[in-house]
N, C-alpha and C positions, 0 to 999 in steps of 0.2 A: 694431596692436592685439594684445596678448598673448593667446596661446591659453589656454583654460581647461584646468586640470589634469584628469586622469582622475577624481579624486575629486569635482571640481566638476561634472563632466559627468554624474555619477550622479543620476538623477532622485530627488528626495525626495518620498515619498508625501504627498499633501495631508491635511489634517485629516479630510476626508470619506472618503478612501481608508483611512486608519487606522481610522476608526470602523467602516467596512464590514468590514474584516478582523477587527476585534475582535468584531463581531457573529457573523461566520462561525466564528471560533474558539470562541466561547461556544456556538453551536449545535452544533458538532461535539462539544464536551464533553458537553452535555446529551443529544444524540442517542445518543452512544456508551454512555451509562449508563442512560437511561430508555426508549430505543426510540422508534419512530415514534409509537405511540399515546400515550406518556407525555410527549412533548416539548411543552411549552407555551411560548408566546412570553414569558410573564411570567418563566419560569425562565431563558430565554435572556437577556432584558433584565437580570435580576439579575446573572448571571455577567458580562455585557458591561459592566455599570455604565452602562446607558442607560435611558431611559424606554421602556416597551413600545411606545407609538405611534410612536416614532422609527424602529423597525425597518421600518415601512412606507415610509419614505422611500427605503430601499435595496432592499427586496424587497416585491413586490406582495402576497404572501401567505405564510402559514406553509409551504405546500407548495413555493413557489418557493425559499424559504430552505433547506428540507430537500433539494430537488433539487440545489442548488448544493453543499451539503456532500457529498452522495453522489457527485457528479461529481468534486469536488476530491479525495475519498478515493481514487478510482481513478486520477485524473490524477497525483497527487503520489507515490503508491507507484511508478507506472510511471517517472516521471522519476527518482526516487531509485535504483531498481534499475538503470536504464539508465546513470545517471551512475557508479555503482559499477563496472559492467561496463566502461564506457568507459575507466576508469582502470587496468584490468588491462594488464599487458604483452602485446604482440601474440602472444607465444609461449605464452601460458597455454593449457593443455590444455582441450578442451571439457568434460570431466567436472568439472574444477576450476572452470570458469566456472559450471556448475550449482551446485556447492557454495557458491560465493561468493554467487550469487543467492539461494539458500535463506537464508543468514544475513542478507543485506540485507533481504529481504522480512520475515522474522520480527522482526527488530529494529525495523524501521520500523513494522510493524503493531502491535507490542505495547509499545513503549517510546518511540517518537518521535511518532507521529501519532494524535491523536484522530479525525482525518478518516477514516483508513483503517479504524480500528476501527468507527467509526460506519457506514461504507459496507458493511463485511463483515457486521456484526450485523443490519443493517436491509434487506439486499438482498431478503429474502423477506417483509418487512412493508409496505414502501411500496406505494402504488397503482401499477398498471402504467404509467400515464402519466408517473410520475416515474422510471421505469427506462430509458427510451429513451436519453437523453443519457449517463448514466453507463455504460450497456451498450456504447456506442461506445468509451469509454475502456478498459473491461474487455477488449474484443476486441483493442484495440491492445496491451494488456499481455499478453494471452494469446499474441499473435504473438511477443513476445520469448521466452517460454518454449518455444514451438514451435520457434523457430530454435535455441535452446540444445540442445534434445533432438535435433533433426535433425542438428546438427553432431556431437554425441557419437555418434549412431548411425553416421554416415558414417565417423567415426574408429575405429569398432569398439570403442568404450568402453562400450557397453551390452550387456546379456546377449542371447545368441542367442535369438530367438523372443519377445523382449519386445514387448508391444503398446505402442508408444511413446506414442501418443495417449492411451490409457486411463491409462497410468502417469503421464503429465504432468498430466492432469486430477485424478487421485487425489492427487497431491502438492500441487497448488494448493489443492484442496478441504480437505485435512487441515491445511495451514498456516493457511488462513483460519479454519477451525473452532477453532483454538487460541485465538482471541479469546474464545470462549465458555467454555472450560473451564480455561485456564491460570491458575494461582494462584501468583504469585511467592513467596508465603510457604511453599509446598509444594515448589516446584522452581524453580531459578534459570533465567533466560533462557538462560544459557550452556549449561545442561544440555539445554534444549529444542532449541537450535540444534544441539548435538552429536548428539542423537538423530535429528533430521531429516536431517542430513548423512549419518549412518550408514545411515539408511533408503535414501537415494539410492545411496550407494556400494555397500552390501552387498546391497540388495534389487533394484537396477536395473543397477548397474555390472557390467562384465565381470569374471569371477573373477580375472583376472591383474593387476588394477590396484594391488593392494597397499593398505596402510593410509594413507588420506588424510583420513579424517573428523576426526581430532584436530588437523589442522593449523590 
């Protein structure tokens, strides 16, 4: 019996799985723009091109749907940034790994994923019971950044006396907050990425690192 090719072995999503993903995509889109209070299932159904009652086949309630979007936002940005870091050459300097992660985060948050924008914008709006599962993913993502900064500190690539934990949290907070104020008509994403990288390099990096932000 002939072996199946690699392409044939790839699982094809069922119609039900595709519909569920379409509903999730629509919910992320609506939630990222209208917030928790303004997100209605009728709006989600319209974007997903399904009847509103059909959503209950996949999600027991509006809050269950929103919780899944919030979790996916944290989960997907973590996977994206980690995959970008994994592709770097082994000899990449720790400070350069931080700069790469900064760009990967901002581009994913602001131009690739409605999920991450929705997660960031609504973290303080959703009820506490909807925060538990997403918070576990956020903690896993935070550990990626903790390791990046710890490696840079051990390599002597951060400023003497820098509070590494506070600096890391400030960086993540400022990048997440960009979802609220960044306007692509006023400033390009490339400009925003360059400014964030420069903040890391010149505000947190050791003085003798040289010019790397523009790379």
